[in-house]
C-alpha positions as CSV (number, residue, x, y, z in Angstrom):
1,M,0.3,-0.3,-0.3
2,S,1.5,3.6,-0.7
3,F,1.5,6.2,1.3
4,I,-1.8,8.2,-0.5
5,Q,-3.4,5.1,0.6
6,L,-2.7,4.6,4.0
7,L,-3.6,8.7,4.3
8,G,-7.2,8.1,2.7
9,E,-7.6,4.9,4.7
10,N,-6.8,6.8,8.5
11,A,-8.7,9.9,6.9
12,L,-11.8,7.6,6.7
13,I,-11.5,6.0,9.8
14,T,-11.2,9.6,11.4
15,V,-14.2,10.6,9.7
16,L,-16.1,7.2,10.7
17,G,-15.2,8.5,14.2
18,M,-16.3,11.8,14.5
19,G,-19.7,10.7,12.4
20,I,-20.4,7.9,15.4
21,V,-19.5,10.6,18.0
22,F,-21.7,13.1,17.0
23,A,-24.6,10.7,16.1
24,V,-24.7,9.7,19.6
25,L,-24.4,13.0,21.0
26,I,-27.8,14.3,18.8
27,I,-29.4,11.0,19.9
28,L,-28.4,12.0,23.4
29,C,-30.0,15.6,22.9
30,L,-33.0,13.9,21.5
31,V,-33.3,11.4,24.3
32,I,-32.8,14.4,26.8
33,L,-35.8,16.5,25.1
34,L,-37.9,13.7,25.5
35,F,-38.0,13.3,29.5
36,K,-38.6,17.2,29.3
37,Y,-42.1,16.6,27.3
38,A,-42.8,13.0,29.2
39,F,-42.4,14.5,32.7
40,V,-43.6,17.4,32.0
41,G,-47.5,16.4,34.1
42,N,-45.3,15.5,36.7
43,E,-44.0,19.1,38.0
44,R,-46.0,21.0,40.5
45,H,-46.7,24.2,39.7
46,V,-46.3,26.5,42.9
47,E,-47.1,30.2,42.4
48,K,-44.3,32.3,43.6
49,P,-45.6,35.6,45.4
50,K,-44.4,38.7,43.4
51,V,-41.8,40.7,45.4
52,N,-41.6,44.5,45.2
53,D,-37.6,44.6,44.4
54,R,-37.7,48.2,45.5
55,Q,-39.7,48.0,48.8
56,D,-37.0,45.2,49.3
57,E,-34.1,48.0,48.1
58,K,-35.8,50.1,50.6
59,D,-35.8,48.5,53.1
60,A,-32.2,47.9,53.3
61,K,-31.4,50.8,52.7
62,E,-33.1,52.0,55.5
63,Q,-31.5,49.2,58.0
64,G,-27.9,50.0,56.5
65,N,-28.8,53.5,57.8
66,D,-29.9,52.2,61.2
67,M,-26.5,51.1,61.9
68,D,-24.3,53.1,64.6
69,E,-21.5,54.9,63.2
70,E,-19.5,53.9,66.1
71,L,-19.8,50.7,65.1
72,I,-19.0,50.7,61.9
73,A,-15.8,52.4,63.1
74,V,-15.0,50.4,66.1
75,I,-15.5,47.5,63.0
76,S,-13.3,49.5,60.8
77,A,-10.8,49.7,63.5
78,A,-10.9,45.7,64.2
79,I,-9.8,44.8,60.4
80,A,-7.4,47.1,59.8
81,S,-5.2,46.5,63.2
82,Y,-5.7,42.5,61.9
83,G,-4.5,43.4,58.7
84,K,-1.6,45.6,57.0
85,S,-0.9,49.0,58.0
86,D,-1.6,50.3,54.8
87,F,-4.4,48.8,54.2
88,K,-7.1,51.3,52.9
89,L,-10.4,50.1,53.9
90,K,-13.6,50.9,53.4
91,I,-16.8,49.5,54.9
92,R,-19.7,50.3,52.4
93,S,-22.6,48.9,54.0
94,L,-22.8,46.4,57.2
95,R,-25.8,43.4,57.6
96,K,-26.3,41.7,60.4
97,T,-26.3,37.6,59.4
98,G,-28.2,36.5,61.9
99,Q,-28.0,32.9,63.9
100,A,-25.4,30.6,61.6
101,P,-24.9,26.9,62.1
102,T,-21.0,26.6,63.6
103,W,-19.8,24.5,60.2
104,A,-21.4,27.7,58.7
105,K,-19.3,30.4,61.2
106,A,-15.9,28.5,60.9
107,G,-16.5,28.1,56.5
108,R,-16.5,32.0,56.8
109,N,-13.4,32.0,59.4
110,D,-11.2,30.2,56.9
111,I,-12.3,31.9,53.5
112,I,-11.2,35.4,55.8
113,N,-8.3,34.1,56.9
114,S,-6.9,33.0,53.5
115,R,-7.7,36.0,52.0
116,I,-5.8,38.3,54.7
């Protein structure tokens, strides 16, 4: 067999392999679409309450304004003393996180400590 014939056979095998892969992918996409239509009746439709985004933003701004400026100054000083001396810090907002589980607090502390 000559070199040209070998290249032709290899090209044929490559095209055939790629064709099979794309055919299987197309069949897989069709199966996924059929599952979507087959299980439409099983979904429960729950109406979501409409939330007024502007009202939520207004509430958040009011809650942020209620924070004591002395508290913000104390938190800023604590963070600045914990970090580098040339660290420029500006607190834009402050919010309470509520009661978090112990594992969430530990994870949050690990993230904060890894960034300092």
